[in-house]
C-alpha positions as CSV (number, residue, x, y, z in Angstrom):
1,M,-20.2,-5.4,52.4
2,R,-16.6,-6.4,51.9
3,D,-14.3,-5.5,49.1
4,I,-14.9,-7.9,46.2
5,R,-13.9,-8.3,42.6
6,I,-16.8,-8.9,40.2
7,A,-16.6,-9.8,36.5
8,A,-19.1,-8.6,33.9
9,A,-18.8,-10.6,30.6
10,Q,-20.0,-10.1,27.1
11,F,-20.2,-12.7,24.2
12,E,-21.9,-13.3,20.9
13,H,-24.5,-16.0,21.8
14,R,-25.9,-18.4,19.3
15,D,-29.6,-18.7,18.9
16,G,-30.9,-21.8,20.7
17,D,-27.4,-23.4,21.0
18,K,-27.2,-24.0,24.7
19,A,-24.1,-26.2,24.4
20,Y,-22.2,-23.5,22.6
21,N,-23.4,-20.7,24.9
22,L,-22.5,-22.7,28.0
23,Q,-19.1,-23.4,26.6
24,R,-18.5,-19.7,26.2
25,I,-19.7,-19.1,29.8
26,D,-17.2,-21.7,30.9
27,Q,-14.3,-20.2,29.0
28,L,-15.0,-16.6,30.0
29,T,-15.4,-17.7,33.6
30,A,-12.0,-19.1,33.4
31,R,-10.6,-15.9,32.0
32,A,-12.4,-13.8,34.7
33,V,-11.0,-16.0,37.5
34,A,-7.5,-15.7,36.0
35,S,-8.0,-11.9,36.3
36,G,-9.0,-12.1,39.9
37,A,-12.8,-12.3,39.8
38,E,-14.6,-13.7,42.8
39,V,-18.0,-13.6,41.0
40,V,-18.8,-13.8,37.3
41,S,-22.0,-12.6,35.6
42,F,-23.4,-13.0,32.1
43,H,-26.2,-11.3,30.2
44,E,-30.0,-11.9,30.0
45,G,-30.8,-15.2,28.2
46,S,-27.1,-16.0,27.9
47,I,-27.7,-19.7,28.0
48,T,-30.5,-19.8,25.3
49,A,-29.9,-16.5,23.4
50,Y,-32.7,-14.0,23.4
51,S,-34.3,-12.0,20.6
52,Y,-34.9,-15.0,18.3
53,L,-37.5,-16.1,20.8
54,Q,-39.8,-13.2,20.1
55,S,-41.7,-15.0,17.4
56,A,-41.6,-18.4,19.1
57,T,-44.9,-20.2,19.7
58,R,-45.8,-21.5,23.2
59,D,-44.7,-25.0,22.2
60,E,-41.4,-23.7,20.9
61,L,-40.7,-21.8,24.1
62,L,-41.5,-24.9,26.1
63,E,-38.9,-26.8,24.1
64,V,-36.3,-24.3,25.2
65,A,-37.5,-23.9,28.7
66,E,-36.2,-25.9,31.7
67,E,-36.9,-26.3,35.3
68,V,-34.9,-24.2,37.8
69,P,-32.9,-25.6,39.4
70,G,-33.6,-29.1,38.2
71,G,-32.8,-28.7,34.6
72,P,-29.6,-29.5,32.7
73,S,-28.6,-25.9,32.2
74,C,-28.6,-25.1,35.9
75,E,-26.6,-28.3,36.5
76,A,-24.1,-27.2,33.8
77,V,-23.7,-23.8,35.4
78,R,-23.3,-25.4,38.8
79,E,-20.5,-27.5,37.3
80,I,-18.8,-24.4,35.8
81,S,-19.0,-22.8,39.2
82,A,-17.5,-25.8,40.9
83,R,-14.7,-26.1,38.3
84,H,-13.6,-22.5,38.7
85,G,-14.5,-21.9,42.4
86,V,-16.7,-18.8,42.0
87,P,-20.5,-18.1,41.9
88,V,-21.7,-17.8,38.3
89,L,-24.8,-15.8,37.2
90,A,-26.6,-16.5,33.9
91,G,-29.9,-16.3,32.2
92,L,-32.3,-18.8,30.7
93,V,-35.9,-19.6,30.0
94,E,-37.7,-21.3,32.9
95,R,-40.7,-23.5,33.0
96,D,-42.7,-23.7,36.2
97,G,-45.9,-25.7,35.8
98,D,-47.9,-24.0,33.0
99,E,-45.9,-20.7,33.2
100,I,-42.8,-19.7,31.3
101,F,-40.4,-17.1,32.7
102,N,-37.3,-15.1,31.6
103,T,-35.1,-16.1,34.6
104,Y,-31.7,-15.3,35.9
105,V,-29.9,-17.6,38.3
106,C,-27.0,-17.5,40.7
107,M,-25.3,-20.9,41.0
108,T,-22.4,-22.1,43.2
109,A,-20.9,-25.5,43.5
110,D,-23.6,-26.3,46.1
111,G,-26.4,-25.4,43.7
112,L,-28.9,-22.6,43.4
113,V,-28.3,-19.6,45.5
114,A,-30.9,-17.3,44.0
115,R,-33.5,-17.1,41.2
116,F,-35.0,-14.0,39.7
117,R,-37.9,-13.8,37.2
118,K,-38.0,-10.7,35.1
119,L,-40.7,-8.3,36.4
120,H,-41.5,-6.8,33.0
121,A,-41.3,-9.6,30.5
122,F,-42.5,-8.5,27.0
123,L,-40.4,-10.3,24.5
124,N,-43.1,-12.9,23.8
125,P,-46.8,-13.0,24.9
126,H,-46.3,-16.5,26.3
127,L,-43.8,-15.3,28.9
128,S,-45.1,-14.5,32.3
129,S,-43.7,-11.7,34.4
130,G,-42.2,-12.3,37.8
131,S,-43.8,-10.8,40.9
132,E,-41.0,-10.8,43.5
133,Y,-37.8,-8.8,44.1
134,C,-34.6,-10.7,44.7
135,V,-32.0,-9.6,47.3
136,F,-29.6,-12.1,48.9
137,D,-26.3,-12.6,50.6
138,L,-23.3,-13.6,48.4
139,L,-19.8,-13.9,49.7
140,G,-20.2,-11.3,52.4
141,C,-22.2,-8.8,50.3
142,R,-25.8,-8.0,49.9
143,V,-26.8,-8.3,46.2
144,G,-29.9,-7.9,44.1
145,I,-30.9,-8.8,40.5
146,L,-33.0,-6.9,38.0
147,I,-33.3,-7.9,34.3
148,C,-33.0,-5.4,31.5
149,Y,-36.2,-3.4,31.3
150,D,-36.7,-3.8,35.0
151,N,-33.9,-1.3,35.5
152,N,-35.6,1.4,33.3
153,L,-38.3,1.8,36.0
154,V,-36.6,3.7,38.7
155,E,-38.9,2.2,41.4
156,N,-37.4,-1.3,40.9
157,V,-33.8,-0.3,41.5
158,R,-34.8,2.0,44.4
159,I,-36.8,-0.9,46.1
160,T,-33.9,-3.3,45.6
161,A,-31.6,-0.8,47.3
162,L,-34.1,-0.2,50.1
163,M,-34.1,-4.0,50.6
164,G,-30.4,-3.7,51.4
165,A,-28.7,-4.4,48.1
166,E,-25.3,-2.9,47.8
167,I,-24.6,-4.5,44.4
168,V,-27.2,-4.9,41.7
169,F,-26.6,-7.3,38.8
170,M,-28.3,-5.9,35.7
171,P,-28.2,-8.5,32.9
172,H,-29.4,-7.0,29.6
173,V,-30.0,-7.7,25.9
174,T,-30.2,-4.2,24.5
175,G,-28.7,-1.4,22.4
176,C,-28.7,-0.6,18.7
177,L,-32.5,-1.0,18.5
178,P,-35.1,0.9,16.4
179,S,-36.1,4.0,18.3
180,V,-37.9,7.4,17.9
181,M,-35.0,9.0,19.8
182,P,-32.7,11.1,17.7
183,G,-29.5,9.3,16.7
184,R,-30.7,5.9,17.8
185,G,-31.4,2.9,15.5
186,V,-30.1,-0.4,14.3
187,V,-26.5,-1.1,13.1
188,D,-25.8,-2.5,9.7
189,P,-24.9,-6.2,10.2
190,A,-22.3,-5.8,7.5
191,L,-20.3,-3.6,9.8
192,W,-20.1,-6.5,12.3
193,T,-19.2,-9.0,9.6
194,N,-16.4,-6.6,8.4
195,R,-15.2,-5.6,11.9
196,H,-11.7,-7.0,11.6
197,A,-11.0,-5.1,8.4
198,D,-12.8,-1.9,9.5
199,P,-13.1,-1.8,13.3
200,V,-13.4,2.0,13.3
201,S,-16.7,2.2,11.5
202,L,-18.3,-0.4,13.8
203,R,-16.8,1.2,16.9
204,Q,-18.2,4.6,16.0
205,E,-21.7,3.0,15.7
206,L,-21.5,1.0,18.9
207,D,-20.0,3.8,21.0
208,G,-22.4,6.4,19.6
209,P,-26.1,7.2,20.5
210,K,-27.3,3.8,19.2
211,G,-25.3,1.9,21.9
212,R,-23.0,3.2,24.6
213,G,-24.2,6.8,24.3
214,W,-27.8,5.7,25.0
215,L,-26.6,3.7,28.0
216,M,-24.9,6.7,29.4
217,K,-28.2,8.6,29.5
218,W,-29.6,6.4,32.3
219,L,-27.3,3.6,33.5
220,P,-24.9,5.6,35.7
221,A,-28.0,7.3,37.2
222,R,-29.3,4.0,38.5
223,A,-26.1,3.4,40.4
224,Y,-25.7,7.1,41.6
225,E,-29.2,7.8,42.8
226,N,-29.3,4.6,44.9
227,G,-25.6,4.4,46.0
228,V,-25.0,0.9,44.7
229,Y,-22.6,-0.9,42.4
230,A,-24.3,-1.8,39.1
231,I,-23.0,-4.8,37.2
232,F,-24.2,-4.4,33.6
233,T,-23.9,-7.3,31.2
234,N,-25.0,-7.4,27.5
235,P,-24.2,-9.5,24.5
236,I,-22.1,-8.3,21.6
237,G,-22.5,-9.1,18.0
238,M,-25.5,-10.8,16.3
239,D,-28.6,-11.3,18.4
240,G,-31.3,-12.6,16.1
241,D,-30.9,-10.4,13.0
242,Q,-29.6,-7.3,14.8
243,V,-26.3,-6.2,16.3
244,R,-25.8,-5.7,20.0
245,N,-23.2,-3.3,21.4
246,G,-21.8,-5.2,24.4
247,H,-20.1,-2.7,26.7
248,A,-20.4,-5.0,29.8
249,M,-19.3,-2.8,32.7
250,V,-19.1,-2.3,36.4
251,L,-20.2,1.1,37.8
252,D,-19.5,2.4,41.3
253,P,-22.0,4.1,43.6
254,F,-20.9,7.5,42.2
255,G,-22.1,6.4,38.7
256,E,-18.5,6.1,37.5
257,I,-17.4,3.2,35.2
258,I,-14.6,1.4,37.0
259,A,-14.3,-1.5,34.5
260,E,-15.6,-2.0,31.0
261,C,-15.4,-4.4,28.1
262,R,-14.0,-2.6,25.0
263,Q,-13.3,-5.5,22.6
264,L,-15.4,-5.9,19.4
265,G,-16.1,-9.5,20.4
266,D,-16.2,-11.8,23.4
267,D,-14.6,-10.2,26.5
268,V,-14.7,-10.0,30.3
269,T,-13.8,-7.2,32.7
270,V,-13.3,-7.2,36.4
271,G,-14.1,-4.4,38.8
272,L,-13.1,-4.0,42.4
273,C,-16.1,-3.1,44.5
274,T,-15.1,-1.5,47.8
275,S,-17.2,-1.0,50.9
276,E,-15.9,2.5,51.4
277,K,-17.7,4.0,48.4
278,I,-21.1,2.8,49.6
279,G,-21.1,4.6,52.8
280,V,-20.0,8.0,51.4
281,S,-22.2,7.9,48.3
282,S,-24.8,10.6,47.6
283,G,-27.3,7.8,46.8
284,Q,-27.1,6.4,50.3
285,R,-27.9,9.9,51.7
286,Y,-30.8,10.1,49.3
287,L,-32.2,6.9,50.7
288,R,-32.1,8.2,54.2
289,A,-33.7,11.5,53.2
290,R,-36.8,9.9,51.7
291,R,-40.3,11.1,52.8
292,P,-42.6,8.1,52.3
293,D,-45.5,10.0,53.8
294,L,-45.5,12.1,50.5
295,Y,-45.4,9.1,48.2
296,G,-48.9,7.8,48.2
297,T,-49.4,8.5,44.5
298,L,-46.7,6.0,43.7
299,V,-48.8,3.1,45.0
300,E,-52.2,4.2,43.8
301,P,-53.8,1.7,41.4
302,P,-53.6,3.0,37.9
303,A,-56.7,3.8,35.9
304,V,-55.8,1.2,33.3
305,P,-53.8,-2.1,33.9
306,P,-50.0,-1.8,33.8
307,E,-48.6,-2.4,30.4
308,T,-45.0,-3.2,29.6
309,T,-44.2,-2.1,26.1
310,P,-41.2,-0.5,24.3
311,G,-41.3,3.1,23.4
312,W,-42.0,2.6,19.8
313,E,-44.3,0.6,17.5
314,R,-42.5,-2.0,15.5
315,K,-41.8,-5.6,15.0
316,P,-38.9,-7.7,16.3
317,P,-36.9,-7.6,18.4
318,L,-38.0,-5.7,21.5
319,D,-35.8,-3.6,23.8
320,G,-35.2,-5.6,27.0
């Protein structure tokens, strides 16, 4: 890969308001480019919003869904890319025949560069899961995409790295969710509403084990163990009826955070990803040290069909 500056953005999306969300994508792309970004990435479902779709009927999902790349949202992102001169990555709901997918696209002025369908879609029973990994060339770099829950299964990130990805875009909608883990749980929406008068109380919640603290349990490991740059994006503020913690960030192949959004609101951060770190990272040594002859158990068919569920029993919204 070559040295490249990549932006990770966060913003408070509006449920079902594509025009507003695309406007924020446009404005934050402009900010990122002004800060030197060569690629700009946004969170899962950033065009449509996300958790409010958990209770949607199939017909309601179809009303939101679009063709990729033939729909108006892809065209809007293409225009944003052309206007600012950088590739833009964003999430939406895709319709392909009778199937509906949670999809993430990379668009340039010339059109669609890559499309990835979430491998572990569980927000809504009418969403289908994707069945293909996505690794492609972008501006002299080899990059991959995995959406939210996909990154919690270590096999997915490892396979993406084995396919040659040096940079993995990890769009999310997560954090501050109900959980059986000690210290985790939801954040009182009143803290978000009152964030300007009392930012400290909100910051303590978002930075603690409900939000950033939970991310630090696993996100740096995905970058470190595979020797890749991880581009984490996440909304901030209200998502459906819950608060999300943001913390969009860029992590290097050592699992260190090199750029992070710290605003209690819409923000963008730009990280310089250098080729030097890839070659000397521990994760790249681990990839070369693998013993596939020992790993047959990993691909044995399970006794029961695979099931993608969150780690707790509850109602909306789901983690991922």
